[in-house]
N, CA, C and O of each residue as an XYZ file, in Angstrom:
372
protein
N     -18.260     -4.073      6.600
C     -16.843     -3.843      6.490
C     -16.329     -3.113      7.722
O     -15.242     -3.408      8.217
N     -17.112     -2.158      8.215
C     -16.726     -1.440      9.414
C     -16.650     -2.378     10.616
O     -15.772     -2.250     11.470
N     -17.578     -3.313     10.662
C     -17.581     -4.273     11.772
C     -16.314     -5.128     11.758
O     -15.724     -5.387     12.807
N     -15.898     -5.565     10.566
C     -14.683     -6.354     10.446
C     -13.465     -5.546     10.871
O     -12.584     -6.059     11.560
N     -13.415     -4.274     10.457
C     -12.306     -3.404     10.835
C     -12.263     -3.196     12.345
O     -11.189     -3.219     12.946
N     -13.421     -2.992     12.955
C     -13.464     -2.807     14.407
C     -13.056     -4.076     15.136
O     -12.425     -4.001     16.191
N     -13.401     -5.239     14.599
C     -12.957     -6.492     15.217
C     -11.447     -6.607     15.187
O     -10.829     -7.041     16.160
N     -10.845     -6.214     14.053
C      -9.384     -6.242     13.973
C      -8.765     -5.299     14.995
O      -7.804     -5.661     15.673
N      -9.312     -4.089     15.107
C      -8.746     -3.129     16.048
C      -8.913     -3.562     17.496
O      -8.046     -3.300     18.329
N     -10.023     -4.221     17.796
C     -10.248     -4.686     19.158
C      -9.497     -5.963     19.476
O      -9.458     -6.395     20.628
N      -8.905     -6.565     18.464
C      -8.085     -7.745     18.701
C      -8.848     -9.038     18.813
O      -8.324    -10.011     19.356
N     -10.075     -9.085     18.315
C     -10.858    -10.312     18.429
C     -10.507    -11.331     17.360
O     -10.762    -12.522     17.538
N      -9.925    -10.884     16.247
C      -9.559    -11.815     15.180
C      -8.119    -11.581     14.747
O      -7.858    -11.398     13.558
N      -7.194    -11.582     15.675
C      -5.792    -11.386     15.348
C      -5.244    -12.589     14.592
O      -5.411    -13.734     15.014
N      -4.602    -12.318     13.494
C      -3.978    -13.361     12.699
C      -2.506    -12.995     12.552
O      -2.177    -12.094     11.780
N      -1.605    -13.673     13.276
C      -0.194    -13.312     13.153
C       0.346    -13.671     11.776
O      -0.109    -14.623     11.143
N       1.331    -12.888     11.323
C       1.942    -13.170     10.034
C       2.939    -14.299     10.175
O       3.386    -14.605     11.281
N       3.293    -14.925      9.052
C       4.187    -16.074      9.086
C       5.631    -15.677      9.355
O       6.389    -16.460      9.927
N       6.024    -14.467      8.949
C       7.414    -14.055      9.089
C       7.708    -13.390     10.424
O       8.805    -12.862     10.610
N       6.797    -13.398     11.327
C       7.027    -12.808     12.632
C       6.767    -11.315     12.662
O       7.265    -10.623     13.550
N       6.005    -10.805     11.720
C       5.670     -9.390     11.700
C       4.578     -9.083     12.702
O       4.345     -9.842     13.642
N       3.919     -7.975     12.493
C       2.861     -7.558     13.390
C       1.604     -8.388     13.168
O       1.419     -8.987     12.109
N       0.752     -8.415     14.172
C      -0.547     -9.034     13.977
C      -1.401     -8.086     13.144
O      -1.094     -6.899     13.038
N      -2.458     -8.603     12.560
C      -3.239     -7.845     11.593
C      -3.827     -6.569     12.190
O      -3.843     -5.537     11.519
N      -4.303     -6.608     13.417
C      -4.925     -5.422     13.994
C      -3.914     -4.309     14.209
O      -4.240     -3.137     14.022
N      -2.704     -4.649     14.594
C      -1.683     -3.622     14.776
C      -1.280     -3.015     13.431
O      -1.054     -1.809     13.331
N      -1.192     -3.844     12.417
C      -0.838     -3.342     11.096
C      -1.895     -2.412     10.534
O      -1.570     -1.383      9.943
N      -3.167     -2.771     10.716
C      -4.241     -1.902     10.253
C      -4.261     -0.589     11.019
O      -4.532      0.464     10.441
N      -3.981     -0.643     12.296
C      -3.940      0.585     13.088
C      -2.792      1.481     12.625
O      -2.954      2.698     12.546
N      -1.642      0.895     12.322
C      -0.508      1.673     11.819
C      -0.860      2.319     10.488
O      -0.558      3.490     10.260
N      -1.506      1.547      9.601
C      -1.883      2.098      8.301
C      -2.862      3.251      8.452
O      -2.714      4.279      7.791
N      -3.848      3.094      9.303
C      -4.857      4.126      9.487
C      -4.247      5.388     10.091
O      -4.546      6.496      9.645
N      -3.404      5.229     11.092
C      -2.777      6.383     11.735
C      -1.855      7.110     10.758
O      -1.858      8.339     10.701
N      -1.070      6.361      9.995
C      -0.180      6.982      9.002
C      -0.979      7.695      7.926
O      -0.626      8.803      7.522
N      -2.056      7.071      7.456
C      -2.880      7.676      6.412
C      -3.479      8.995      6.884
O      -3.368     10.013      6.201
N      -4.109      8.976      8.042
C      -4.746     10.182      8.565
C      -3.694     11.235      8.915
O      -3.893     12.424      8.664
N      -2.572     10.793      9.496
C      -1.518     11.733      9.868
C      -0.921     12.444      8.672
O      -0.712     13.657      8.703
N      -0.646     11.691      7.615
C      -0.084     12.321      6.423
C      -1.095     13.229      5.738
O      -0.722     14.265      5.189
N      -2.367     12.853      5.763
C      -3.382     13.735      5.193
C      -3.512     15.021      6.004
O      -3.724     16.092      5.435
N      -3.388     14.925      7.312
C      -3.447     16.125      8.157
C      -2.243     17.039      7.927
O      -2.333     18.251      8.120
N      -1.128     16.460      7.518
C       0.052     17.258      7.187
C      -0.015     17.831      5.774
O       0.934     18.457      5.302
N      -1.147     17.610      5.104
C      -1.420     18.134      3.771
C      -0.460     17.596      2.715
O      -0.057     18.316      1.801
N      -0.101     16.324      2.851
C       0.702     15.640      1.846
C      -0.241     15.223      0.722
O      -1.347     14.759      1.001
N       0.163     15.374     -0.541
C      -0.721     14.961     -1.646
C      -1.090     13.479     -1.544
O      -0.301     12.654     -1.083
N      -2.301     13.169     -1.983
C      -2.862     11.827     -1.790
C      -2.040     10.749     -2.493
O      -1.960      9.625     -1.998
N      -1.435     11.063     -3.625
C      -0.624     10.065     -4.325
C       0.571      9.654     -3.470
O       0.907      8.472     -3.406
N       1.204     10.604     -2.824
C       2.337     10.292     -1.955
C       1.882      9.607     -0.681
O       2.582      8.740     -0.159
N       0.710      9.988     -0.173
C       0.168      9.348      1.035
C      -0.057      7.865      0.782
O       0.337      7.027      1.592
N      -0.689      7.540     -0.339
C      -0.959      6.138     -0.642
C       0.328      5.343     -0.810
O       0.423      4.207     -0.343
N       1.312      5.929     -1.471
C       2.591      5.246     -1.655
C       3.335      5.048     -0.346
O       3.849      3.961     -0.082
N       3.397      6.085      0.474
C       4.109      5.977      1.747
C       3.422      5.015      2.708
O       4.091      4.240      3.391
N       2.111      5.056      2.767
C       1.380      4.144      3.654
C       1.590      2.699      3.206
O       1.712      1.798      4.036
N       1.632      2.485      1.903
C       1.883      1.135      1.397
C       3.263      0.645      1.802
O       3.409     -0.495      2.243
N       4.269      1.484      1.660
C       5.627      1.087      2.043
C       5.748      0.869      3.548
O       6.400     -0.077      3.990
N       5.124      1.737      4.328
C       5.175      1.589      5.790
C       4.480      0.298      6.221
O       4.988     -0.427      7.076
N       3.323      0.012      5.630
C       2.589     -1.203      5.981
C       3.356     -2.451      5.561
O       3.386     -3.436      6.298
N       3.972     -2.418      4.390
C       4.747     -3.574      3.938
C       5.927     -3.821      4.868
O       6.248     -4.969      5.176
N       6.559     -2.769      5.307
C       7.675     -2.922      6.238
C       7.181     -3.416      7.593
O       7.833     -4.250      8.222
N       6.039     -2.911      8.048
C       5.500     -3.319      9.344
C       5.064     -4.781      9.342
O       5.191     -5.465     10.358
N       4.553     -5.265      8.215
C       4.114     -6.652      8.130
C       5.255     -7.616      7.887
O       5.046     -8.829      7.912
N       6.459     -7.111      7.651
C       7.620     -7.983      7.538
C       7.977     -8.411      6.128
O       8.733     -9.368      5.955
N       7.457     -7.734      5.114
C       7.843     -8.067      3.748
C       9.274     -7.586      3.519
O       9.620     -6.457      3.868
N      10.096     -8.443      2.933
C      11.507     -8.105      2.804
C      11.913     -7.728      1.383
O      12.888     -6.998      1.211
N      11.212     -8.192      0.375
C      11.614     -7.954     -1.004
C      10.765     -6.882     -1.669
O      10.274     -7.084     -2.779
N      10.588     -5.762     -1.016
C       9.747     -4.702     -1.567
C      10.347     -4.127     -2.851
O       9.626     -4.024     -3.844
N      11.629     -3.748     -2.886
C      12.171     -3.186     -4.138
C      12.171     -4.194     -5.287
O      11.935     -3.824     -6.437
N      12.430     -5.447     -4.984
C      12.445     -6.463     -6.032
C      11.053     -6.681     -6.618
O      10.907     -6.785     -7.836
N      10.040     -6.751     -5.776
C       8.685     -6.947     -6.293
C       8.192     -5.706     -7.030
O       7.451     -5.824     -8.006
N       8.595     -4.517     -6.576
C       8.216     -3.290     -7.263
C       8.826     -3.250     -8.662
O       8.144     -2.916     -9.631
N      10.107     -3.589     -8.764
C      10.770     -3.614    -10.066
C      10.153     -4.668    -10.975
O       9.999     -4.440    -12.175
N       9.806     -5.792    -10.427
C       9.183     -6.855    -11.212
C       7.828     -6.423    -11.757
O       7.521     -6.667    -12.924
N       7.014     -5.782    -10.919
C       5.698     -5.319    -11.357
C       5.811     -4.228    -12.422
O       5.031     -4.198    -13.374
N       6.794     -3.329    -12.255
C       6.985     -2.284    -13.269
C       7.440     -2.884    -14.586
O       7.005     -2.446    -15.651
N       8.306     -3.874    -14.525
C       8.766     -4.530    -15.740
C       7.659     -5.282    -16.445
O       7.593     -5.280    -17.675
N       6.789     -5.924    -15.687
C       5.668     -6.655    -16.286
C       4.621     -5.707    -16.875
O       3.917     -6.070    -17.817
N       4.520     -4.509    -16.330
C       3.551     -3.548    -16.843
C       3.932     -2.978    -18.196
O       3.067     -2.525    -18.945
N       5.213     -2.995    -18.513
C       5.667     -2.468    -19.799
C       5.180     -3.347    -20.941
O       4.992     -2.859    -22.055
N       4.974     -4.628    -20.687
C       4.565     -5.563    -21.727
C       3.112     -5.397    -22.160
O       2.701     -5.988    -23.159
N       2.335     -4.613    -21.439
C       0.925     -4.432    -21.762
C       0.792     -3.288    -22.773
O       0.849     -2.116    -22.401
N       0.616     -3.632    -24.047
C       0.608     -2.621    -25.099
C      -0.634     -1.738    -25.042
O      -0.588     -0.592    -25.490
N      -1.720     -2.234    -24.511
C      -2.928     -1.408    -24.416
C      -2.705     -0.237    -23.464
O      -3.210      0.859    -23.708
N      -1.963     -0.450    -22.393
C      -1.699      0.634    -21.450
C      -0.670      1.617    -21.988
O      -0.635      2.763    -21.541
N       0.161      1.207    -22.925
C       1.140      2.127    -23.512
C       0.471      3.178    -24.377
O       1.064      4.227    -24.628
N      -0.735      2.932    -24.837
C      -1.428      3.905    -25.672
C      -1.784      5.166    -24.887
O      -1.880      6.244    -25.474
N      -1.979      5.055    -23.592
C      -2.388      6.214    -22.783
C      -1.317      7.297    -22.766
O      -1.628      8.438    -23.109
N      -0.042      6.999    -22.376
C       0.942      8.087    -22.391
C       1.249      8.589    -23.803
O       1.557      9.768    -23.980
N       1.171      7.709    -24.816
C       1.405      8.162    -26.186
C       0.293      9.114    -26.649
O       0.559     10.071    -27.376
N      -0.924      8.856    -26.237
C      -2.030      9.739    -26.563
C      -1.840     11.108    -25.902
O      -2.105     12.141    -26.515
N      -1.382     11.105    -24.657
C      -1.129     12.375    -23.951
C       0.016     13.132    -24.626
O      -0.065     14.348    -24.802
N       1.071     12.430    -25.000
C       2.192     13.081    -25.674
C       1.773     13.626    -27.038
O       2.254     14.683    -27.446
N       0.909     12.944    -27.737
C       0.460     13.404    -29.050
C      -0.374     14.689    -28.929
O      -0.393     15.505    -29.851
N      -1.047     14.865    -27.815
C      -1.856     16.065    -27.627
C      -1.063     17.275    -27.218
O      -1.583     18.390    -27.252
N       0.175     17.091    -26.834
C       0.997     18.233    -26.391
C       1.466     19.086    -27.533
O       2.163     20.077    -27.318
């Protein structure tokens, strides 16, 4: 896996995106720099993962980020097995 990552960073297997975004190696470098930078600023890991995801999606040229996020959240509500977790936590309070 490290070898594949190094190939991307060195530009040996650049795969441009269809929408005219960044090539894969540049996007991975942006993600890595943002991840390490935010961790060095002592940002909590949950926020780091969310921010890096949004930054990478924007860098790769995805345009419907809020729409897909809302769609995924709406589809997650239909899973009744996952609804038991917050109800169990609320029952213990």
